[in-house]
C-alpha positions in Angstrom: 1.2 62.0 0.0 1.4 65.0 -2.2 0.6 63.2 -5.4 -3.1 62.5 -6.3 -2.0 59.0 -7.3 -0.6 58.0 -3.9 -3.7 55.9 -2.9 -3.7 54.3 -6.4 0.0 53.4 -6.0 -0.6 51.9 -2.5 -3.6 49.9 -3.7 -1.7 48.8 -6.8 1.4 47.8 -4.8 -0.8 45.9 -2.3 -2.6 44.2 -5.1 0.7 43.2 -6.8 2.1 41.8 -3.5 -1.2 40.0 -2.9 -1.1 38.5 -6.4 2.6 37.5 -5.9 1.8 35.8 -2.6 -1.2 34.0 -4.1 0.9 32.7 -7.0 3.7 31.6 -4.7 1.3 29.9 -2.3 -0.6 28.2 -5.2 2.7 26.9 -6.6 3.7 25.5 -3.2 0.2 23.9 -2.8 0.5 22.4 -6.3 3.9 21.0 -5.6 2.7 19.5 -2.3 -0.4 18.0 -4.0 1.8 16.4 -6.7 4.2 15.1 -4.1 1.3 13.6 -2.1 -0.2 12.0 -5.2 3.2 10.6 -6.1 3.6 9.1 -2.6 0.1 7.7 -2.8 0.9 6.0 -6.1 4.1 4.6 -4.7 2.3 3.3 -1.6 -0.4 1.7 -3.8 2.3 0.0 -5.8 3.9 -1.3 -2.6 0.5 -2.6 -1.4 0.0 -4.4 -4.8 3.4 -6.0 -4.5 2.7 -7.0 -0.9 -0.7 -8.5 -1.9 0.9 -10.4 -4.8 3.6 -11.8 -2.5 0.9 -12.8 0.1 -1.1 -14.5 -2.6 1.9 -16.4 -3.8 2.8 -17.5 -0.2 -0.8 -18.5 0.4 -0.7 -20.7 -2.7 2.6 -22.3 -1.6 1.1 -22.9 1.9 -2.0 -24.5 0.4 0.2 -26.8 -1.7 2.3 -27.7 1.4 -0.9 -28.4 3.3 -2.2 -30.7 0.6 1.0 -32.6 0.6 0.9 -32.9 4.4 -2.7 -34.1 4.3 -1.7 -36.8 1.8 1.2 -37.9 4.0 -1.1 -37.9 7.0 -3.6 -40.1 5.2 -0.9 -42.5 4.2 0.4 -42.7 7.9 -3.2 -43.2 9.1 -3.6 -46.1 6.6 -0.3 -47.5 7.6 -1.3 -47.3 11.3 -4.6 -49.0 10.6 -2.9 -51.9 8.9 -0.3 -52.2 11.7 -3.1 -52.2 14.3 -4.9 -55.0 12.3 -1.7 -57.0 12.2 -1.2 -56.5 16.0 -4.7 -57.7 16.6 -4.2 -60.8 14.5 -0.9 -61.5 16.3 -2.5 -61.3 19.8 
Protein backbone atom coordinates (compact mmCIF):
# COMPACT_ATOMS: atom_id res chain seq x y z
CA UNK A 1 0.00 0.00 0.00
CA UNK A 2 2.55 2.47 -1.09
CA UNK A 3 0.29 4.35 -3.49
CA UNK A 4 -2.08 7.03 -2.17
CA UNK A 5 -4.80 5.53 -4.37
CA UNK A 6 -4.74 2.04 -2.82
CA UNK A 7 -7.91 2.57 -0.75
CA UNK A 8 -9.66 4.09 -3.72
CA UNK A 9 -8.70 1.10 -5.85
CA UNK A 10 -9.95 -1.32 -3.18
CA UNK A 11 -13.22 0.58 -2.81
CA UNK A 12 -13.62 0.83 -6.60
CA UNK A 13 -12.92 -2.88 -7.07
CA UNK A 14 -15.34 -3.78 -4.28
CA UNK A 15 -18.00 -1.52 -5.78
CA UNK A 16 -17.43 -3.01 -9.23
CA UNK A 17 -17.79 -6.58 -7.94
CA UNK A 18 -20.85 -5.57 -5.92
CA UNK A 19 -22.39 -4.03 -9.03
CA UNK A 20 -21.55 -7.11 -11.08
CA UNK A 21 -23.05 -9.45 -8.46
CA UNK A 22 -26.15 -7.25 -8.24
CA UNK A 23 -26.63 -7.29 -12.00
CA UNK A 24 -26.16 -11.05 -12.22
CA UNK A 25 -28.55 -11.68 -9.32
CA UNK A 26 -31.14 -9.33 -10.78
CA UNK A 27 -30.92 -11.13 -14.13
CA UNK A 28 -31.36 -14.48 -12.40
CA UNK A 29 -34.31 -13.11 -10.41
CA UNK A 30 -35.88 -11.67 -13.58
CA UNK A 31 -35.51 -14.97 -15.43
CA UNK A 32 -37.05 -16.86 -12.50
CA UNK A 33 -39.92 -14.36 -12.34
CA UNK A 34 -40.61 -14.71 -16.07
CA UNK A 35 -40.44 -18.50 -15.84
CA UNK A 36 -42.87 -18.51 -12.92
CA UNK A 37 -45.23 -16.17 -14.79
CA UNK A 38 -45.07 -18.39 -17.88
CA UNK A 39 -45.82 -21.47 -15.79
CA UNK A 40 -48.75 -19.66 -14.15
CA UNK A 41 -50.17 -18.74 -17.57
CA UNK A 42 -49.79 -22.35 -18.74
CA UNK A 43 -51.46 -23.61 -15.58
CA UNK A 44 -54.32 -21.12 -16.00
CA UNK A 45 -54.81 -22.31 -19.58
CA UNK A 46 -54.92 -25.92 -18.38
CA UNK A 47 -57.49 -25.00 -15.73
CA UNK A 48 -59.60 -23.26 -18.38
CA UNK A 49 -59.46 -26.34 -20.60
CA UNK A 50 -60.34 -28.56 -17.66
CA UNK A 51 -63.27 -26.33 -16.70
CA UNK A 52 -64.50 -26.30 -20.29
CA UNK A 53 -64.33 -30.11 -20.50
CA UNK A 54 -66.13 -30.40 -17.17
CA UNK A 55 -68.85 -28.04 -18.40
CA UNK A 56 -69.27 -30.06 -21.60
CA UNK A 57 -69.45 -33.32 -19.65
CA UNK A 58 -71.97 -31.80 -17.25
CA UNK A 59 -74.15 -30.77 -20.20
CA UNK A 60 -73.92 -34.29 -21.66
CA UNK A 61 -74.82 -35.83 -18.31
CA UNK A 62 -77.79 -33.47 -17.94
CA UNK A 63 -79.03 -34.54 -21.39
CA UNK A 64 -78.61 -38.21 -20.51
CA UNK A 65 -80.44 -37.66 -17.23
CA UNK A 66 -83.32 -35.97 -19.03
CA UNK A 67 -83.54 -38.90 -21.45
CA UNK A 68 -83.50 -41.38 -18.56
CA UNK A 69 -86.24 -39.43 -16.79
CA UNK A 70 -88.39 -39.60 -19.92
CA UNK A 71 -87.82 -43.35 -20.20
CA UNK A 72 -88.62 -43.80 -16.52
CA UNK A 73 -91.84 -41.82 -16.92
CA UNK A 74 -92.85 -44.04 -19.86
CA UNK A 75 -92.05 -47.18 -17.86
CA UNK A 76 -94.07 -45.91 -14.89
CA UNK A 77 -97.00 -45.15 -17.20
CA UNK A 78 -96.69 -48.60 -18.74
CA UNK A 79 -96.56 -50.24 -15.31
CA UNK A 80 -99.64 -48.32 -14.22
CA UNK A 81 -101.57 -49.52 -17.27
CA UNK A 82 -100.38 -53.10 -16.70
CA UNK A 83 -101.49 -52.92 -13.06
CA UNK A 84 -104.92 -51.65 -14.13
CA UNK A 85 -105.20 -54.47 -16.64
CA UNK A 86 -104.25 -57.03 -13.98
CA UNK A 87 -106.82 -55.59 -11.58
CA UNK A 88 -109.50 -55.87 -14.27
CA UNK A 89 -108.49 -59.47 -15.02
CA UNK A 90 -108.71 -60.48 -11.35
